[in-house]
Structures are given as C-alpha cells and as structure tokens.
N, C-alpha and C positions, 0 to 999 in steps of 0.2 A: 152871418147871412140873414137877409130878411126876406119874405116872401115865399119861403119855401113850404109848401103844404104838408101838414102833419095830421093826418086823420085821426079823430078822436079814439077810434077803435083800436089803434096802435099806440098812440101817444100815452105815456105813463104806465106801460105794460112790460112786464118781463116774460119772454118766451123762451122756450126750450126747442131749438131747431135740431132734429135728428135727420141726419144725411143717410139716404139710401143708396145714392149714386153721386159720383164725382170724387174729387180727390180726398175728401174728408168723410168718405164712405164709412158708416158704422161709429161714427162720432157724433156727440151731441154737444152744442154750443148754447149756452144760456145768454141772451140778448136783452139788455135792459134800455128800453127806449124812453129816455128821460122826457119830462115836460119841457125842460130848457131846449129840446130839438137836438140833443146830442145822444148818441147811442155808444154803448160799452158792451163787451162781450168777453166771454171766458169759456174754456173747455170744461164740461161738466166731469169732475172726477180727476182733473189734472192738477198739478202743484200749483199752489197759490200764484196769483199773477194772471195777466191777461193771455189769452190764446197764443200759444207759441212762444211766449216771452216771459216764462215764469221769473217773478221778482221785478219785472218791469212795471213802470206806471202805465195805467190802462190809456189805450187811445180812445178819445171820445169825439168822433167826428160828428158833423151834422148829418142828418138823416132826412129823406123824404118818405111820405107815405101818402099814396094816392088811392081814393076809393074808386073801384071799377063799378061795383054794385054794393049794397048793404052787407054782402057776405064775402066780397073778394077785394084785396087790396094789393097794391104793387108797392114794395119797399126797397129802398136803395141807399146806399152809403159809399162814400170814397175814402177809405182809410188812410191817415197820413203814411203808412207803409207802402202805398201805392196800389193796393188792391181794392177792387170795386166788387161789392156783393149786391145783386138785384134778384129779388125774389118776388113771386106772387103768391100770397096766402089765401087760402079758400077756408074761412072760418066755418063753413057748413060741414066740411069733410076733414078739415085739419091737414089737408094735403098742401104740399108747396112744390113749385118749380121755379127754377131760376138760373142765374148765371153767375160765376165768379171769374174776374179776370184781373190781369196786371201783370206787369214785367214780362211781356210777350207771351203770357199764358191765358187760355180761355177754356172754361168748362162749364158744361151743361150740368145743373144739378136737379136732384129730386129727392123728396123726403117728407117728413111729416113735422107737425110743431104741435105744441101745447102751451097753454098759459100757465104760468108759475102761481103758486098760491098768492092769493091777495091781488092778483092782476085782474 
C-alpha cells in the first residue's frame, strides 16, 4: 500500500501498550512499528511467538499513524486475522484510548504506553 501516513514520532519505534480496560485488561503488548510501514506485536512475558499464537510466524500488516498535534497521534492497523486496533496515543501523558474490533466484536480500550529502550 502506498500513500499511507506514518508519522515520524511512531515510525521506527517499539512501544509497550499496557491495557487497563478492555478484553486484554492487565496484559502488556510490545508493538514494533517498522520503518517499512508494517507493525508486529507480541505479548510481553508470553511464550515465544506472536500474540495469541505461540510458535506461529508474526503477522506484519501495514499501519497508519496520523499526527493530531505534536503530542497526540492516532494509530491503526488491520491484522490478517481480521482484527483491527485503533488507538490514540498522548505522548505528553503516556495515556492511550482506542478500540479493538473484528469478527463481530467491538471493545473500547484504555491504558498507558511507554517507548522501549532505544526507541
């Protein structure tokens, strides 16, 4: 896909998203937003392999990252498994809100995030 916006503040970073509300409440997922425009994720502390699929090849769908203002970004991707994650990241507070949906499910989300070492 071409022409998808990928804000520099997100592109090339690895973030840990910690969910305080929603179906993954209490879990932390590490997301790597690759420079090539794809994202991959894994549950922190889970067995090797992508989130929910230990031993499987990681999904690397394209993502979009739009700047709302210099501290707030909307990020979204549609995984090949059929689930979509859309979050708004506030870099000034490290708070996030968003929605996860797919296969007839829809969940509001809330949590925090941090940049991994070197991001």
